C-alpha positions in Angstrom: -15.6 -55.9 41.9 -12.3 -54.7 40.1 -11.9 -58.8 40.1 -14.9 -59.4 38.3 -14.5 -56.8 35.6 -10.8 -58.1 35.0 -12.1 -61.7 34.9 -15.1 -60.4 32.6 -12.5 -58.5 30.5 -10.0 -61.7 30.0 -12.8 -64.0 29.3 -14.1 -61.8 26.9 -10.7 -60.8 25.0 -10.0 -64.7 24.6 -13.3 -65.4 23.5 -14.2 -62.6 21.3 -10.2 -62.4 20.0 -10.7 -65.7 18.1 -8.9 -67.5 20.7 -12.5 -69.6 21.8 -11.6 -73.1 22.7 -8.4 -73.2 22.3 -7.2 -71.4 25.3 -10.5 -73.4 27.0 -9.5 -75.8 29.9 -12.5 -77.8 28.5 -15.2 -78.0 26.3 -18.9 -79.0 25.9 -19.8 -79.5 22.4 -23.8 -80.2 22.5 -26.0 -81.5 19.6 -28.2 -78.5 18.3 -24.2 -76.9 17.7 -23.8 -74.5 21.0 -20.5 -74.7 22.9 -19.6 -73.9 26.2 -15.8 -73.4 27.4 -14.6 -73.1 31.2 -11.5 -71.3 31.8 -9.7 -71.9 35.1 -8.4 -68.1 35.5 -6.4 -69.4 39.1 -7.1 -68.9 42.5 -9.8 -71.2 42.5 -11.9 -68.8 39.9 -13.7 -70.7 37.1 -15.4 -68.5 34.0 -17.6 -70.1 32.1 -19.0 -68.6 28.2 -21.9 -70.0 26.1 -22.7 -69.6 22.5 -25.8 -69.8 22.0 -28.8 -67.8 20.6 -31.2 -68.4 24.0 -34.1 -69.5 21.7 -35.3 -72.0 23.0 -35.1 -71.8 26.8 -32.6 -74.9 26.7 -30.5 -76.2 29.8 -26.7 -76.4 29.5 -25.1 -78.3 32.4 -21.4 -78.5 31.8 -19.9 -79.8 35.2 -15.8 -79.2 36.0 -13.7 -79.2 39.0 -11.4 -76.7 40.7 -9.0 -77.1 38.2 -12.1 -76.9 35.0 -11.5 -80.2 34.1 -14.6 -82.3 33.3 -16.3 -83.7 36.7 -18.8 -86.6 36.2 -21.9 -85.3 37.7 -25.7 -87.1 38.8 -29.1 -85.3 37.4 -31.8 -87.9 38.8 -30.6 -91.1 37.4 -28.5 -90.3 34.5 -24.6 -89.7 35.3 -22.8 -87.7 32.8 -20.2 -84.9 32.3 -22.6 -82.6 30.5 -26.1 -82.2 29.8 -28.1 -80.8 27.6 -31.9 -80.6 28.3 -33.7 -80.0 25.8 -37.2 -78.0 26.2 -40.1 -79.8 24.4 -43.2 -77.9 26.2 -45.1 -78.4 29.2 -46.8 -80.9 30.7 -49.4 -80.9 33.7 -47.8 -77.3 34.3 -44.2 -78.7 34.6 -41.3 -77.7 31.8 -40.7 -80.9 30.2 -37.0 -81.0 28.4 -35.2 -84.1 27.2 -32.2 -85.3 28.5 -29.1 -85.6 26.3 -25.5 -86.7 28.1 -22.0 -86.7 27.3 -20.6 -89.7 29.1 -17.5 -89.9 28.1 -14.6 -87.3 27.0 -11.4 -87.3 25.0 -8.1 -84.4 25.8 -10.8 -82.6 27.9 -13.3 -82.5 25.1 -16.8 -84.0 25.7 -19.6 -84.1 23.0 -23.0 -84.7 24.0 -24.9 -87.2 22.3 -28.1 -86.5 19.8 -29.4 -89.6 21.8 -32.3 -88.7 24.2 -31.9 -91.1 27.2 -34.6 -89.9 29.1 -37.3 -86.9 30.2 -36.9 -84.4 33.2 -39.0 -81.8 34.6 -38.9 -78.5 36.4 
């Protein structure tokens, strides 16, 4: 419990103290202006910070390895280092999302494309 509290305080101080993305081990910029940051706190502990107003109910996926470096993953037939699933509404009782992906990166920063790559249902 003390470790979790300490990690939370470290992340909060880095993020809210203005250090932000400069101290992050990797950063993903999404097309709606949201940002996710990953911090390697050592000992295999990775902390994520997401900036968003939580409305609408979108899903952000930022994949990293044990060193907080971007890691390529698959989401059904889509491959990328990060995904933005933009909530579009309900279709036959399922949540429908537009899929946007980051397929390449530079200096551990990945920009999710504004080009819709397909549809994902939950």
